LUMKOL-150749 format. One record per residue: x, y, z of N, C-alpha, C in turn; residue number from 1. Coordinates in steps of 0.001 Angstrom, whole numbers, plus 500000, padded with zeros to 6 digits. Layout:
N
{{X, Y, Z}, {X, Y, Z}, {X, Y, Z}, NUM}
...
//
This chain:
274
{{456420, 368632, 882627}, {457573, 369087, 883387}, {457141, 370199, 884312}, 1}
{{457044, 369947, 885572}, {456673, 370976, 886528}, {457871, 371863, 886826}, 2}
{{457638, 373160, 886948}, {458723, 374087, 887265}, {458636, 374585, 888700}, 3}
{{457730, 373994, 889483}, {457596, 374408, 890868}, {458884, 374108, 891623}, 4}
{{459404, 375085, 892303}, {460605, 374886, 893082}, {461845, 374716, 892247}, 5}
{{461761, 374991, 890945}, {462890, 374773, 890063}, {463847, 375956, 890143}, 6}
{{465003, 375782, 889545}, {465969, 376861, 889484}, {465478, 377913, 888506}, 7}
{{466192, 379043, 888464}, {465808, 380121, 887563}, {465900, 379684, 886109}, 8}
{{466734, 378709, 885829}, {466895, 378208, 884462}, {466809, 376682, 884486}, 9}
{{465583, 376155, 884644}, {465447, 374698, 884785}, {465897, 373928, 883553}, 10}
{{465782, 374527, 882376}, {466228, 373830, 881174}, {467741, 373634, 881196}, 11}
{{468458, 374637, 881695}, {469910, 374517, 881774}, {470315, 373393, 882713}, 12}
{{469572, 373224, 883800}, {469920, 372149, 884737}, {469712, 370774, 884108}, 13}
{{468774, 370666, 883171}, {468605, 369395, 882462}, {469827, 369092, 881599}, 14}
{{470472, 370118, 881110}, {471668, 369916, 880317}, {472820, 369322, 881090}, 15}
{{472706, 369334, 882428}, {473754, 368790, 883268}, {473500, 367342, 883671}, 16}
{{472396, 366762, 883208}, {472110, 365367, 883538}, {473148, 364446, 882894}, 17}
{{473417, 363305, 883513}, {474425, 362380, 882969}, {474108, 361975, 881525}, 18}
{{475084, 362110, 880665}, {474946, 361688, 879275}, {474425, 362750, 878336}, 19}
{{473829, 363819, 878874}, {473228, 364829, 878003}, {474300, 365609, 877249}, 20}
{{475375, 365973, 877919}, {476449, 366715, 877241}, {477008, 365916, 876072}, 21}
{{477114, 364604, 876262}, {477612, 363745, 875182}, {476636, 363724, 874012}, 22}
{{475337, 363686, 874307}, {474338, 363724, 873242}, {474398, 365046, 872479}, 23}
{{474548, 366128, 873215}, {474634, 367453, 872585}, {475842, 367525, 871656}, 24}
{{476977, 367023, 872113}, {478191, 367060, 871293}, {478058, 366171, 870063}, 25}
{{477446, 365011, 870225}, {477258, 364106, 869097}, {476358, 364731, 868036}, 26}
{{475306, 365417, 868482}, {474409, 366101, 867547}, {475157, 367209, 866818}, 27}
{{475936, 367979, 867550}, {476685, 369068, 866917}, {477609, 368537, 865825}, 28}
{{478284, 367440, 866077}, {479183, 366875, 865071}, {478407, 366406, 863838}, 29}
{{477255, 365779, 864072}, {476447, 365298, 862947}, {475946, 366462, 862095}, 30}
{{475495, 367536, 862754}, {475018, 368701, 862019}, {476169, 369360, 861254}, 31}
{{477314, 369456, 861891}, {478472, 370070, 861232}, {478881, 369300, 859979}, 32}
{{478729, 367977, 860022}, {479092, 367184, 858840}, {478213, 367541, 857644}, 33}
{{476931, 367729, 857886}, {476035, 368105, 856784}, {476400, 369486, 856252}, 34}
{{476547, 370431, 857147}, {476813, 371803, 856722}, {478190, 371960, 856087}, 35}
{{479080, 371035, 856381}, {480400, 371085, 855773}, {480491, 370417, 854419}, 36}
{{479411, 369779, 853988}, {479441, 369079, 852701}, {479492, 370092, 851562}, 37}
{{480263, 369812, 850557}, {480444, 370765, 849449}, {479140, 371066, 848716}, 38}
{{478226, 370110, 848665}, {476946, 370332, 847992}, {476129, 371411, 848702}, 39}
{{476277, 371504, 850021}, {475519, 372507, 850769}, {475877, 373919, 850347}, 40}
{{477061, 374125, 849850}, {477466, 375472, 849456}, {476777, 375921, 848174}, 41}
{{476326, 374962, 847372}, {475763, 375310, 846065}, {474285, 374979, 845927}, 42}
{{473820, 373997, 846682}, {472457, 373504, 846452}, {471699, 373315, 847758}, 43}
{{471947, 374205, 848705}, {471327, 374033, 850025}, {469803, 374107, 849952}, 44}
{{469253, 374896, 849039}, {467791, 374985, 848938}, {467173, 373640, 848586}, 45}
{{467846, 372889, 847731}, {467346, 371556, 847378}, {467401, 370615, 848568}, 46}
{{468464, 370721, 849353}, {468586, 369870, 850542}, {467498, 370236, 851546}, 47}
{{467243, 371515, 851717}, {466194, 371949, 852636}, {464826, 371430, 852201}, 48}
{{464531, 371515, 850920}, {463236, 371037, 850416}, {463075, 369536, 850624}, 49}
{{464132, 368802, 850344}, {464063, 367347, 850513}, {463951, 366980, 851991}, 50}
{{464657, 367708, 852847}, {464567, 367450, 854284}, {463158, 367718, 854796}, 51}
{{462515, 368761, 854275}, {461144, 369063, 854681}, {460200, 367933, 854315}, 52}
{{460362, 367398, 853125}, {459518, 366302, 852671}, {459726, 365067, 853544}, 53}
{{460982, 364750, 853809}, {461285, 363558, 854609}, {460850, 363745, 856064}, 54}
{{460983, 364958, 856558}, {460509, 365217, 857910}, {459008, 365063, 858031}, 55}
{{458271, 365603, 857073}, {456815, 365476, 857096}, {456394, 364012, 856993}, 56}
{{457052, 363272, 856116}, {456729, 361848, 855997}, {456952, 361123, 857318}, 57}
{{458074, 361433, 857986}, {458376, 360785, 859252}, {457377, 361139, 860334}, 58}
{{457001, 362403, 860412}, {456042, 362817, 861433}, {454684, 362165, 861199}, 59}
{{454258, 362114, 859949}, {452984, 361451, 859634}, {453033, 359968, 859996}, 60}
{{454177, 359326, 859748}, {454312, 357902, 860075}, {454111, 357671, 861566}, 61}
{{454654, 358559, 862391}, {454502, 358410, 863836}, {453074, 358690, 864299}, 62}
{{452289, 359317, 863452}, {450868, 359552, 863753}, {449966, 358555, 863042}, 63}
{{450556, 357481, 862518}, {449758, 356386, 861972}, {449613, 356342, 860474}, 64}
{{450238, 357279, 859747}, {450154, 357287, 858280}, {451550, 357024, 857718}, 65}
{{451942, 355777, 857719}, {453312, 355397, 857347}, {453390, 355146, 855850}, 66}
{{453464, 356211, 855082}, {453514, 356119, 853625}, {454964, 356093, 853148}, 67}
{{455155, 355472, 852008}, {456468, 355518, 851370}, {456774, 356950, 850944}, 68}
{{458054, 357292, 850982}, {458455, 358649, 850619}, {457987, 359022, 849223}, 69}
{{458111, 358109, 848278}, {457720, 358422, 846901}, {456224, 358648, 846768}, 70}
{{455438, 357989, 847609}, {453992, 358232, 847588}, {453691, 359645, 848093}, 71}
{{454369, 360062, 849135}, {454193, 361423, 849633}, {454619, 362433, 848573}, 72}
{{455707, 362131, 847892}, {456222, 363031, 846865}, {455259, 363132, 845674}, 73}
{{454620, 362013, 845342}, {453782, 361931, 844143}, {452416, 362564, 844337}, 74}
{{451834, 362399, 845519}, {450445, 362793, 845737}, {450274, 364300, 845749}, 75}
{{449136, 364739, 845250}, {448777, 366152, 845309}, {447470, 366381, 846062}, 76}
{{446687, 365326, 846232}, {445395, 365444, 846919}, {445471, 364680, 848236}, 77}
{{445307, 365388, 849342}, {445376, 364762, 850659}, {444052, 364919, 851408}, 78}
{{442972, 364974, 850664}, {441663, 365199, 851275}, {440853, 363915, 851421}, 79}
{{441475, 362772, 851200}, {440749, 361511, 851217}, {440522, 360960, 852609}, 80}
{{441080, 359767, 852868}, {440851, 359108, 854152}, {441712, 359731, 855249}, 81}
{{441633, 359134, 856447}, {442340, 359677, 857592}, {443841, 359735, 857415}, 82}
{{444419, 358697, 856805}, {445860, 358699, 856592}, {446273, 359822, 855650}, 83}
{{445518, 359995, 854580}, {445836, 361067, 853629}, {445763, 362431, 854305}, 84}
{{444758, 362626, 855150}, {444641, 363906, 855845}, {445787, 364118, 856828}, 85}
{{446250, 363038, 857443}, {447390, 363147, 858361}, {448650, 363550, 857609}, 86}
{{448883, 362925, 856468}, {450058, 363284, 855662}, {449949, 364736, 855202}, 87}
{{448764, 365131, 854751}, {448569, 366508, 854325}, {448826, 367494, 855451}, 88}
{{448367, 367158, 856662}, {448599, 368038, 857809}, {450088, 368153, 858112}, 89}
{{450796, 367037, 858038}, {452243, 367058, 858296}, {452971, 367930, 857283}, 90}
{{452576, 367837, 856023}, {453197, 368661, 854986}, {452904, 370148, 855210}, 91}
{{451680, 370457, 855573}, {451330, 371858, 855821}, {452117, 372421, 857001}, 92}
{{452257, 371620, 858041}, {452986, 372077, 859221}, {454454, 372328, 858909}, 93}
{{455055, 371434, 858145}, {456455, 371612, 857795}, {456656, 372888, 856999}, 94}
{{455721, 373161, 856102}, {455800, 374388, 855315}, {455590, 375622, 856183}, 95}
{{454674, 375534, 857134}, {454343, 376670, 857989}, {455454, 376998, 858984}, 96}
{{456199, 375980, 859413}, {457192, 376169, 860479}, {458160, 377300, 860169}, 97}
{{458605, 377364, 858939}, {459580, 378387, 858567}, {459042, 379795, 858668}, 98}
{{457716, 379947, 858617}, {457108, 381269, 858692}, {456947, 381756, 860135}, 99}
{{457198, 380871, 861083}, {456899, 381183, 862485}, {458146, 381343, 863355}, 100}
{{459302, 381232, 862744}, {460540, 381260, 863523}, {460706, 382568, 864286}, 101}
{{460388, 383680, 863655}, {460601, 384978, 864294}, {459609, 385244, 865422}, 102}
{{458503, 384506, 865436}, {457459, 384725, 866439}, {457690, 383849, 867670}, 103}
{{458344, 382724, 867502}, {458435, 381701, 868544}, {458969, 382247, 869861}, 104}
{{460090, 382943, 869842}, {460695, 383390, 871094}, {459866, 384449, 871812}, 105}
{{459072, 385214, 871073}, {458246, 386254, 871687}, {456873, 385739, 872098}, 106}
{{456348, 384777, 871340}, {454977, 384327, 871596}, {454803, 382857, 871219}, 107}
{{455405, 381960, 871987}, {455305, 380541, 871639}, {453887, 379996, 871662}, 108}
{{453041, 380506, 872539}, {451664, 380008, 872589}, {450899, 380394, 871335}, 109}
{{451189, 381560, 870825}, {450581, 381972, 869555}, {451024, 381047, 868426}, 110}
{{452283, 380670, 868438}, {452787, 379752, 867413}, {452122, 378392, 867531}, 111}
{{451995, 377880, 868742}, {451351, 376578, 868924}, {449903, 376616, 868439}, 112}
{{449204, 377699, 868738}, {447821, 377835, 868270}, {447772, 377851, 866748}, 113}
{{448707, 378553, 866142}, {448754, 378609, 864679}, {449045, 377227, 864094}, 114}
{{449963, 376506, 864702}, {450285, 375169, 864201}, {449060, 374261, 864259}, 115}
{{448312, 374339, 865339}, {447119, 373499, 865424}, {446075, 373923, 864409}, 116}
{{445949, 375212, 864194}, {445012, 375708, 863182}, {445370, 375147, 861808}, 117}
{{446650, 375155, 861484}, {447107, 374646, 860183}, {446885, 373149, 860077}, 118}
{{447162, 372419, 861163}, {447051, 370956, 861126}, {445604, 370491, 861070}, 119}
{{444733, 371120, 861847}, {443362, 370626, 862031}, {442343, 371516, 861363}, 120}
{{442647, 371926, 860156}, {441797, 372897, 859466}, {440379, 372402, 859245}, 121}
{{440153, 371087, 859343}, {438820, 370540, 859070}, {437929, 370511, 860304}, 122}
{{438416, 371005, 861454}, {437608, 371006, 862677}, {437495, 372439, 863181}, 123}
{{436697, 373211, 862467}, {436704, 374661, 862635}, {436367, 375109, 864050}, 124}
{{435558, 374353, 864780}, {435140, 374816, 866099}, {436132, 374477, 867192}, 125}
{{437202, 373716, 866876}, {438132, 373278, 867906}, {439580, 373640, 867601}, 126}
{{439831, 374319, 866524}, {441214, 374541, 866113}, {441783, 375809, 866725}, 127}
{{443095, 375777, 866934}, {443801, 376969, 867356}, {443551, 377398, 868785}, 128}
{{442984, 376527, 869596}, {442753, 376861, 871005}, {442984, 375615, 871849}, 129}
{{443355, 375790, 873129}, {443528, 374627, 873998}, {442206, 373891, 874199}, 130}
{{442298, 372602, 874437}, {441086, 371834, 874715}, {440449, 372303, 876018}, 131}
{{439144, 372124, 876098}, {438403, 372523, 877271}, {438002, 371292, 878070}, 132}
{{437611, 371501, 879306}, {437229, 370403, 880188}, {436142, 369562, 879536}, 133}
{{436350, 368257, 879538}, {435366, 367331, 878981}, {435526, 367031, 877518}, 134}
{{436343, 367792, 876807}, {436541, 367528, 875385}, {437464, 366333, 875197}, 135}
{{437097, 365407, 874327}, {437961, 364247, 874077}, {439176, 364645, 873248}, 136}
{{440215, 363850, 873333}, {441435, 364080, 872573}, {441644, 362929, 871609}, 137}
{{441770, 363245, 870352}, {441994, 362234, 869313}, {443497, 362084, 869091}, 138}
{{444122, 361238, 869883}, {445559, 360960, 869759}, {445772, 359492, 870141}, 139}
{{445239, 358565, 869323}, {445160, 357154, 869729}, {446509, 356475, 869924}, 140}
{{447564, 356970, 869328}, {448855, 356292, 869441}, {449630, 356686, 870689}, 141}
{{449135, 357677, 871425}, {449749, 358077, 872691}, {448844, 357587, 873813}, 142}
{{449264, 356535, 874507}, {448406, 355914, 875506}, {448638, 356393, 876925}, 143}
{{449367, 357455, 877105}, {449642, 357964, 878447}, {448376, 358533, 879083}, 144}
{{448300, 358516, 880412}, {447170, 359184, 881071}, {447086, 360637, 880624}, 145}
{{445871, 361096, 880403}, {445658, 362445, 879883}, {445487, 363432, 881031}, 146}
{{446365, 364429, 881133}, {446175, 365462, 882162}, {444868, 366215, 881931}, 147}
{{444342, 366784, 882976}, {443126, 367580, 882841}, {443402, 368790, 881957}, 148}
{{442329, 369355, 881433}, {442481, 370538, 880596}, {443131, 371680, 881376}, 149}
{{442761, 371814, 882651}, {443332, 372888, 883463}, {444830, 372683, 883668}, 150}
{{445231, 371444, 883954}, {446654, 371176, 884133}, {447419, 371401, 882834}, 151}
{{446856, 370913, 881741}, {447516, 371089, 880450}, {447695, 372566, 880137}, 152}
{{446655, 373346, 880360}, {446723, 374777, 880075}, {447803, 375444, 880930}, 153}
{{447816, 375126, 882224}, {448787, 375734, 883119}, {450215, 375388, 882765}, 154}
{{450437, 374130, 882423}, {451800, 373714, 882105}, {452271, 374258, 880759}, 155}
{{451368, 374368, 879799}, {451752, 374980, 878522}, {452075, 376461, 878730}, 156}
{{451312, 377129, 879574}, {451632, 378519, 879907}, {453017, 378609, 880533}, 157}
{{453321, 377660, 881429}, {454633, 377647, 882052}, {455742, 377402, 881051}, 158}
{{455491, 376485, 880118}, {456474, 376211, 879066}, {456715, 377452, 878227}, 159}
{{455638, 378146, 877880}, {455777, 379375, 877115}, {456604, 380405, 877856}, 160}
{{456398, 380483, 879177}, {457185, 381416, 879974}, {458664, 381102, 879951}, 161}
{{458992, 379817, 879977}, {460402, 379415, 879909}, {461029, 379814, 878577}, 162}
{{460279, 379635, 877500}, {460801, 379987, 876177}, {461039, 381490, 876079}, 163}
{{460077, 382274, 876555}, {460199, 383725, 876481}, {461359, 384223, 877345}, 164}
{{461511, 383613, 878527}, {462587, 384028, 879428}, {463965, 383723, 878858}, 165}
{{464043, 382685, 878020}, {465327, 382294, 877447}, {466079, 381366, 878394}, 166}
{{467028, 380666, 877855}, {467784, 379688, 878633}, {469175, 379530, 878040}, 167}
{{470098, 379149, 878894}, {471444, 378820, 878424}, {471554, 377354, 878021}, 168}
{{470454, 376624, 878096}, {470466, 375203, 877743}, {470769, 375019, 876261}, 169}
{{471429, 373936, 875898}, {471648, 373638, 874480}, {470307, 373497, 873747}, 170}
{{470332, 373784, 872459}, {469108, 373719, 871654}, {468473, 372337, 871732}, 171}
{{469282, 371287, 871756}, {468732, 369936, 871824}, {467878, 369761, 873072}, 172}
{{468336, 370271, 874203}, {467595, 370123, 875451}, {466260, 370852, 875369}, 173}
{{466293, 372098, 874917}, {465053, 372863, 874803}, {464081, 372207, 873830}, 174}
{{464581, 371764, 872691}, {463719, 371117, 871698}, {463092, 369847, 872251}, 175}
{{463884, 369061, 872973}, {463375, 367809, 873537}, {462304, 368075, 874583}, 176}
{{462489, 369099, 875397}, {461498, 369423, 876429}, {460202, 369923, 875791}, 177}
{{460313, 370803, 874807}, {459113, 371290, 874123}, {458347, 370124, 873500}, 178}
{{459064, 369258, 872817}, {458474, 368090, 872176}, {457804, 367192, 873218}, 179}
{{458553, 366825, 874254}, {458035, 365902, 875261}, {456864, 366466, 876029}, 180}
{{456944, 367746, 876373}, {455869, 368355, 877153}, {454567, 368394, 876356}, 181}
{{454642, 368748, 875099}, {453429, 368805, 874286}, {452827, 367419, 874068}, 182}
{{453667, 366417, 873914}, {453144, 365055, 873784}, {452506, 364582, 875087}, 183}
{{453149, 364892, 876194}, {452626, 364461, 877491}, {451297, 365145, 877813}, 184}
{{451188, 366426, 877485}, {450003, 367196, 877850}, {448861, 367065, 876858}, 185}
{{449209, 366903, 875564}, {448200, 366892, 874505}, {447190, 368025, 874716}, 186}
{{447657, 369270, 874583}, {446818, 370417, 874931}, {445693, 370695, 873951}, 187}
{{445731, 370082, 872770}, {444690, 370292, 871771}, {443828, 369036, 871634}, 188}
{{442722, 369166, 870959}, {441819, 368024, 870819}, {442306, 367018, 869773}, 189}
{{443289, 367398, 868972}, {443794, 366510, 867927}, {445164, 366992, 867468}, 190}
{{445854, 366142, 866708}, {447102, 366506, 866030}, {448216, 366954, 866967}, 191}
{{448175, 366526, 868227}, {449197, 366960, 869173}, {450584, 366440, 868812}, 192}
{{450661, 365205, 868311}, {451951, 364662, 867931}, {452580, 365446, 866793}, 193}
{{451790, 365740, 865778}, {452297, 366529, 864647}, {452751, 367915, 865102}, 194}
{{451966, 368534, 865965}, {452326, 369863, 866463}, {453596, 369796, 867301}, 195}
{{453705, 368788, 868157}, {454882, 368658, 869024}, {456155, 368498, 868212}, 196}
{{456098, 367682, 867187}, {457299, 367461, 866374}, {457647, 368686, 865533}, 197}
{{456635, 369429, 865112}, {456909, 370673, 864391}, {457515, 371710, 865319}, 198}
{{457035, 371771, 866547}, {457609, 372699, 867520}, {459070, 372348, 867802}, 199}
{{459370, 371065, 867870}, {460764, 370644, 868038}, {461609, 371173, 866875}, 200}
{{461096, 371048, 865656}, {461808, 371557, 864475}, {462040, 373067, 864591}, 201}
{{461028, 373795, 865018}, {461155, 375246, 865136}, {462267, 375617, 866106}, 202}
{{462354, 374907, 867231}, {463409, 375192, 868205}, {464783, 374901, 867610}, 203}
{{464929, 373766, 866951}, {466222, 373384, 866391}, {466681, 374368, 865319}, 204}
{{465750, 374835, 864501}, {466093, 375773, 863438}, {466304, 377171, 864007}, 205}
{{465358, 377631, 864816}, {465416, 378986, 865345}, {466569, 379229, 866282}, 206}
{{467064, 378162, 866916}, {468197, 378303, 867836}, {469514, 378525, 867114}, 207}
{{469535, 378240, 865823}, {470776, 378325, 865074}, {471515, 377010, 864970}, 208}
{{471025, 375964, 865633}, {471677, 374666, 865503}, {471564, 374151, 864080}, 209}
{{470382, 374309, 863486}, {470132, 373830, 862129}, {469421, 374929, 861343}, 210}
{{470095, 376039, 861075}, {469412, 377218, 860518}, {468793, 377010, 859146}, 211}
{{469315, 376083, 858356}, {468754, 375824, 857028}, {467731, 374679, 857046}, 212}
{{467449, 374157, 858228}, {466447, 373098, 858395}, {466737, 371891, 857494}, 213}
{{467946, 371364, 857625}, {468343, 370215, 856807}, {468581, 368952, 857637}, 214}
{{468207, 368986, 858907}, {468399, 367811, 859774}, {467054, 367414, 860365}, 215}
{{466177, 366793, 859579}, {464803, 366538, 860018}, {464707, 365499, 861132}, 216}
{{464561, 365974, 862348}, {464449, 365054, 863484}, {463257, 364118, 863332}, 217}
{{462193, 364598, 862692}, {461003, 363762, 862522}, {461333, 362489, 861748}, 218}
{{462188, 362619, 860744}, {462605, 361434, 859982}, {463387, 360494, 860872}, 219}
{{464219, 361057, 861741}, {464980, 360228, 862661}, {464100, 359515, 863671}, 220}
{{463111, 360232, 864200}, {462181, 359596, 865142}, {461468, 358418, 864474}, 221}
{{461058, 358621, 863236}, {460369, 357545, 862522}, {461297, 356365, 862290}, 222}
{{462554, 356638, 861960}, {463500, 355552, 861726}, {463758, 354762, 863011}, 223}
{{463817, 355444, 864130}, {464020, 354757, 865404}, {462811, 353903, 865782}, 224}
{{461648, 354262, 865265}, {460459, 353435, 865450}, {459526, 353940, 866537}, 225}
{{458240, 353654, 866357}, {457234, 354137, 867292}, {457407, 353536, 868683}, 226}
{{457798, 352263, 868750}, {457948, 351621, 870060}, {459035, 352317, 870881}, 227}
{{460172, 352583, 870254}, {461257, 353273, 870957}, {460854, 354694, 871319}, 228}
{{460106, 355323, 870440}, {459613, 356689, 870665}, {458741, 356745, 871914}, 229}
{{457797, 355836, 872000}, {456878, 355830, 873137}, {457586, 355420, 874423}, 230}
{{458545, 354509, 874319}, {459316, 354107, 875501}, {460125, 355286, 876038}, 231}
{{460758, 356037, 875132}, {461518, 357209, 875560}, {460595, 358273, 876148}, 232}
{{459413, 358426, 875568}, {458444, 359386, 876095}, {458013, 359014, 877508}, 233}
{{457858, 357721, 877769}, {457553, 357270, 879134}, {458613, 357772, 880114}, 234}
{{459870, 357744, 879673}, {460946, 358244, 880517}, {460789, 359719, 880811}, 235}
{{460414, 360486, 879795}, {460191, 361916, 880003}, {459073, 362140, 881014}, 236}
{{457979, 361438, 880822}, {456809, 361645, 881686}, {457106, 361223, 883123}, 237}
{{458010, 360270, 883300}, {458362, 359823, 884652}, {458963, 360959, 885473}, 238}
{{459614, 361895, 884794}, {460227, 363021, 885494}, {461508, 362691, 886226}, 239}
{{461974, 361447, 886142}, {463212, 361069, 886811}, {464406, 361584, 886009}, 240}
{{465537, 361818, 886667}, {466728, 362241, 885912}, {467088, 361259, 884806}, 241}
{{466987, 359962, 885104}, {467332, 358955, 884102}, {466362, 358995, 882927}, 242}
{{465082, 359143, 883231}, {464079, 359181, 882169}, {464202, 360426, 881314}, 243}
{{464436, 361563, 881950}, {464597, 362801, 881194}, {465830, 362731, 880301}, 244}
{{466927, 362228, 880853}, {468164, 362116, 880068}, {467973, 361169, 878895}, 245}
{{467235, 360075, 879114}, {467003, 359112, 878035}, {466166, 359733, 876917}, 246}
{{465173, 360548, 877283}, {464354, 361218, 876262}, {465195, 362214, 875461}, 247}
{{466008, 362987, 876147}, {466873, 363946, 875444}, {467830, 363215, 874513}, 248}
{{468394, 362105, 874994}, {469298, 361322, 874148}, {468568, 360756, 872943}, 249}
{{467333, 360329, 873147}, {466539, 359795, 872031}, {466303, 360881, 870986}, 250}
{{465948, 362077, 871439}, {465743, 363190, 870504}, {467047, 363537, 869792}, 251}
{{468146, 363463, 870521}, {469436, 363720, 869897}, {469755, 362717, 868808}, 252}
{{469477, 361465, 869077}, {469717, 360434, 868075}, {468839, 360667, 866847}, 253}
{{467620, 361137, 867063}, {466731, 361436, 865926}, {467305, 362547, 865058}, 254}
{{467861, 363580, 865684}, {468477, 364664, 864911}, {469672, 364130, 864123}, 255}
{{470469, 363279, 864753}, {471618, 362692, 864064}, {471182, 361890, 862840}, 256}
{{470123, 361118, 862989}, {469639, 360327, 861857}, {469068, 361228, 860765}, 257}
{{468413, 362317, 861168}, {467941, 363274, 860175}, {469103, 363898, 859422}, 258}
{{470175, 364205, 860143}, {471375, 364748, 859500}, {471974, 363727, 858541}, 259}
{{471947, 362478, 858942}, {472483, 361427, 858075}, {471678, 361322, 856788}, 260}
{{470357, 361482, 856881}, {469520, 361446, 855674}, {469934, 362543, 854698}, 261}
{{470138, 363741, 855233}, {470502, 364843, 854346}, {471919, 364692, 853811}, 262}
{{472800, 364086, 854584}, {474135, 363798, 854069}, {474047, 362839, 852892}, 263}
{{473167, 361847, 853005}, {472974, 360903, 851902}, {472408, 361613, 850669}, 264}
{{471514, 362572, 850877}, {470979, 363344, 849757}, {472087, 364153, 849108}, 265}
{{472945, 364759, 849908}, {474090, 365483, 849366}, {474967, 364580, 848517}, 266}
{{475225, 363395, 849018}, {476062, 362450, 848273}, {475418, 362050, 846959}, 267}
{{474107, 361852, 846990}, {473399, 361481, 845757}, {473454, 362612, 844739}, 268}
{{473269, 363848, 845200}, {473348, 364988, 844295}, {474766, 365132, 843722}, 269}
{{475740, 364863, 844539}, {477128, 364958, 844079}, {477431, 363931, 843004}, 270}
{{476814, 362765, 843132}, {477020, 361710, 842121}, {476178, 361935, 840879}, 271}
{{475235, 362883, 840960}, {474326, 363099, 839850}, {473212, 362095, 839793}, 272}
{{472967, 361430, 840945}, {471963, 360379, 840962}, {470613, 360885, 841437}, 273}
{{470556, 362143, 841803}, {469283, 362681, 842303}, {469176, 364147, 841928}, 274}
//
């Protein structure tokens, strides 16, 4: 997302695209339904923990490790093959996200570096810093043209500036832009998808839209499917009003589905079935 020639609050102008206001309102209603459930008043910590697990599973699935939820719940060792390491990275990121909320608005680039450090702990010489010219990027499921390291660095700096400056845009819009921009740029040598989805979670939680982190958008993205995810991302990268609006709507639908998952967990707890 280039900000050249943009308004003082380019994120807010995205909120005015056709259909975006409707997506924002639909997300708000879905989130309100979860928070209004009677179980949330007594057992919100359990809902938050379960949402974290389901979110991590969903994010890992979109990065090629599509494990059953019970397998993720059961396993304790994630040091095996590539899929196991991906699931382990997703779990670590979900756990780390809550520790970074207070830092995000002041230093988003520091948070992104920390997220990559947590995700890619096994690549000590490349973690926690932007990729450099000539370095390959290990993100096989994202087939978009790869921006140069210089362009990626510049645009991530610009994104960080927008976050620090603040915006009147709805949380959904900001979260969708952060998510889409990081996927489009792939600023790190690996784990960009996991980092992008965790950053989306941080925005949704830190904005106050989902303060208890019980609406895992990552689970919703996984439910919508990788094909739909990549198609919506193409719209974001196109930069057209229609494409941007479609990506924001897709992210909104993912949040709604994440909220629905937690509503189902609330219902199960109420029945004594979980």
